[in-house]
C-alpha positions, 0 to 999 in steps of 0.5 A: 254707239256708232253709225250715221247721225246726219240724215243727209249722210244716211240717205247718201249711204243708202243710195250708194249701197243701192247702186252697188247692189243694182250693179252686182245684180247685173253680174254673173256672180250674182246669178251663180250665188243666187242659184247655189245649192247652199249659201251661207252669209256672214259666216263666223270666223275665228283664227290666228294671224301670222303674229299669233294674235286671235282674229275674229270676224265674218266671212261675207259668203260661202256657197256651194254649186255643182262645181263645189264650194266658193268663198266670196269676200266683197269689197266696197272701196271706191277704186278709181284706176287699176293701180288702186285695184292692185293695191287693194288686192295686195292689202286684202289677199292675206285676209281672204287667205286666212278665211280660206284656211279657216274653211279648210280646217272647218270643212276639210275642203279648199273652196274656190276663193274670190274677192269681189270689188263692187266699185272699180271705175264704177264696175265690178271686178272679180278676182280669184285668189290662188 
């Protein structure tokens, strides 16, 4: 059993999540996702790592607009400068590339692939992964 047991920490976590959500609602990506023709959240993922291990998890969001499909992976890390953002981007890129490959195998399409960092110097940073 896990989770937050301290009521103060629980309220602080909820407050921080509300701030991130409010910040995201101001971003154009929110509008694009919210008006998508089709949108799926927490899409199950099952794949193999580069070491051959089976990995599983959930892709945050996969949505379709007139322009095609987009895969978004949200990150809530508090990143206080551009150097921290670059390190986080390097750390998370292999994960989202595995997700993109899974979408390619599953749907036969190559989605636009985005990492959305919700807390970079108290702003949102959207990075397209090629």
